[in-house]
C-alpha positions as CSV (number, residue, x, y, z in Angstrom):
1,X,0.0,0.1,0.1
2,X,1.4,3.5,-0.9
3,X,1.7,6.2,2.0
4,X,-0.9,8.0,0.2
5,X,-3.7,5.1,0.3
6,X,-2.8,4.5,4.0
7,X,-3.5,8.0,4.7
8,X,-6.9,8.0,3.0
9,X,-8.0,4.9,4.8
10,X,-6.5,6.0,8.0
11,X,-8.7,9.4,7.7
12,X,-11.4,7.1,6.5
13,X,-11.5,5.2,9.5
14,X,-11.7,8.2,12.0
15,X,-14.2,10.1,9.8
16,X,-16.4,6.7,10.5
17,X,-15.6,6.5,14.1
18,X,-16.7,9.9,14.8
19,X,-19.8,9.3,12.8
20,X,-20.8,6.2,14.7
21,X,-19.8,8.0,18.0
22,X,-21.9,10.9,17.3
23,X,-25.0,8.7,16.3
24,X,-24.5,7.0,19.6
25,X,-24.6,9.9,21.4
26,X,-27.9,11.0,19.7
27,X,-29.4,8.0,20.2
28,X,-28.8,8.5,24.2
29,X,-29.9,11.7,23.8
30,X,-33.5,10.9,22.4
31,X,-36.6,11.3,25.0
32,X,-37.8,7.8,25.9
33,X,-41.3,6.9,24.3
34,X,-44.6,8.5,25.3
35,X,-47.0,6.0,26.5
36,X,-49.7,4.7,24.2
37,X,-53.0,6.0,25.7
38,X,-55.0,3.8,28.1
39,X,-58.3,3.9,26.4
40,X,-56.5,2.6,23.6
41,X,-55.0,-0.5,25.0
42,X,-58.5,-0.9,27.4
43,X,-61.1,-0.9,24.4
44,X,-63.2,-3.6,23.8
45,X,-65.9,-2.4,21.3
46,X,-65.2,-0.2,18.3
47,X,-67.3,2.0,15.7
48,X,-65.7,1.9,12.5
49,X,-67.0,4.8,10.3
50,X,-65.7,5.3,6.6
51,X,-63.8,8.6,6.2
52,X,-64.1,8.3,2.4
53,X,-62.5,8.3,-0.7
54,X,-60.9,10.5,-2.9
55,X,-61.3,8.7,-6.3
56,X,-63.8,11.0,-8.7
57,X,-66.7,9.2,-10.0
58,X,-66.1,10.4,-13.3
59,X,-62.6,9.1,-13.7
60,X,-61.7,5.3,-14.4
61,X,-61.2,3.3,-10.9
62,X,-57.7,3.4,-9.7
63,X,-58.3,0.3,-7.4
64,X,-60.8,-2.6,-7.8
65,X,-63.7,-2.0,-5.9
66,X,-64.3,1.9,-6.2
67,X,-64.2,4.0,-2.9
68,X,-65.9,2.0,-0.3
69,X,-63.3,-0.6,-1.2
70,X,-61.0,0.2,2.1
71,X,-63.9,0.4,4.4
72,X,-65.0,-2.6,3.1
73,X,-62.0,-4.7,3.5
74,X,-60.7,-2.9,6.5
75,X,-64.0,-3.5,8.3
76,X,-63.7,-7.1,7.0
77,X,-59.9,-7.5,8.5
78,X,-61.2,-5.9,11.9
79,X,-64.0,-8.5,12.4
80,X,-61.9,-11.4,11.7
81,X,-59.2,-10.2,13.7
82,X,-61.4,-10.9,17.1
83,X,-59.6,-8.2,19.1
84,X,-62.9,-6.0,18.9
85,X,-66.2,-6.3,18.8
86,X,-67.9,-3.9,16.1
87,X,-70.9,-1.6,17.5
88,X,-73.2,0.2,15.1
89,X,-73.2,3.3,17.0
90,X,-70.2,5.8,18.2
91,X,-72.4,5.6,21.4
92,X,-71.9,2.4,21.9
93,X,-68.0,2.2,21.1
94,X,-65.0,2.5,23.4
95,X,-63.3,3.7,20.4
96,X,-63.7,5.4,17.1
97,X,-61.8,4.4,14.4
98,X,-62.0,6.2,10.9
99,X,-60.2,4.7,7.6
100,X,-60.3,6.8,4.3
101,X,-58.3,6.4,1.5
102,X,-57.0,9.9,0.1
103,X,-55.1,10.5,-3.4
104,X,-53.3,13.7,-3.4
105,X,-51.7,14.8,-6.5
106,X,-52.5,14.3,-10.1
107,X,-53.4,10.8,-12.0
108,X,-50.1,9.2,-12.6
109,X,-46.8,11.3,-12.0
110,X,-47.2,12.6,-8.8
111,X,-50.2,10.6,-7.5
112,X,-49.7,9.4,-4.2
113,X,-52.7,6.8,-2.9
114,X,-52.7,7.0,1.1
115,X,-54.7,5.0,3.7
116,X,-55.3,7.1,6.6
117,X,-56.7,5.6,9.7
118,X,-57.3,7.7,13.0
119,X,-58.2,6.6,16.4
120,X,-60.9,8.8,18.5
121,X,-62.3,9.0,21.7
122,X,-65.9,8.6,21.1
123,X,-67.0,10.9,24.0
124,X,-64.8,14.2,23.2
125,X,-64.0,13.0,19.3
126,X,-60.4,13.9,20.4
127,X,-57.6,12.0,18.5
128,X,-55.7,9.8,20.2
129,X,-53.7,8.2,17.5
130,X,-53.9,8.2,13.5
131,X,-51.4,6.4,11.0
132,X,-51.0,7.2,7.2
133,X,-49.7,4.1,5.0
134,X,-48.9,5.0,1.2
135,X,-50.3,2.6,-1.5
136,X,-46.9,2.4,-4.0
137,X,-47.9,3.0,-7.3
138,X,-48.2,1.0,-10.4
139,X,-49.0,0.8,-13.8
140,X,-51.3,-1.8,-14.6
141,X,-54.2,-2.9,-12.3
142,X,-53.8,-6.1,-11.0
143,X,-50.6,-4.3,-9.5
144,X,-52.3,-1.8,-7.9
145,X,-54.7,-3.8,-6.5
146,X,-52.0,-6.0,-5.1
147,X,-50.4,-2.9,-3.5
148,X,-53.9,-1.7,-2.1
149,X,-53.7,-5.2,-0.4
150,X,-50.5,-5.2,1.1
151,X,-51.3,-1.5,2.6
152,X,-54.3,-2.8,4.4
153,X,-52.1,-5.3,6.0
154,X,-49.8,-2.9,7.0
155,X,-52.4,-0.5,8.4
156,X,-53.8,-3.3,10.4
157,X,-50.4,-4.4,11.5
158,X,-49.9,-0.5,12.7
159,X,-53.3,-1.1,14.7
160,X,-52.7,-4.4,16.3
161,X,-49.3,-2.9,17.3
162,X,-50.9,-0.3,19.9
163,X,-52.5,-3.5,21.4
164,X,-48.8,-4.6,23.2
165,X,-47.7,-3.2,26.6
166,X,-46.9,0.4,26.0
167,X,-42.9,-0.3,26.4
168,X,-40.6,1.0,23.7
169,X,-40.0,-2.4,22.5
170,X,-43.9,-2.7,21.5
171,X,-44.2,0.3,20.1
172,X,-44.9,0.6,16.4
């Protein structure tokens, strides 16, 4: 190895060591995770609200099943999960769960479909927790629908991650 290469390697190792040390120091300065609201942890009954979809009726559907698809499939997944009893009115619920599909941007380039899930207190309507998951864009309908299903799975996993103990190891 030439002296120049040795010097470059040495300087690179010093820079790498400093970066690792800096990142470790930053990690130790992070605040501990805040607790998950106890109301979410204790809930047994939920009311699921359809927060709607952004698909325009005068344009070709981007996903199969129309604008209600996210609500219908989310509702079925929560029911199948068995964690919550789904009730027919907000007054009977421990939590209100809103699910919707937003689609910022224009069709094609810049289009960013997203699932938005909000968990609210039924007495005060206060927002307790929220998630947004982006649906990966695809050109072919079959791939868009597959990506839709994968995003639904992610949003369900996000919600289920709230049901464990509220320590940092079990936070989403």
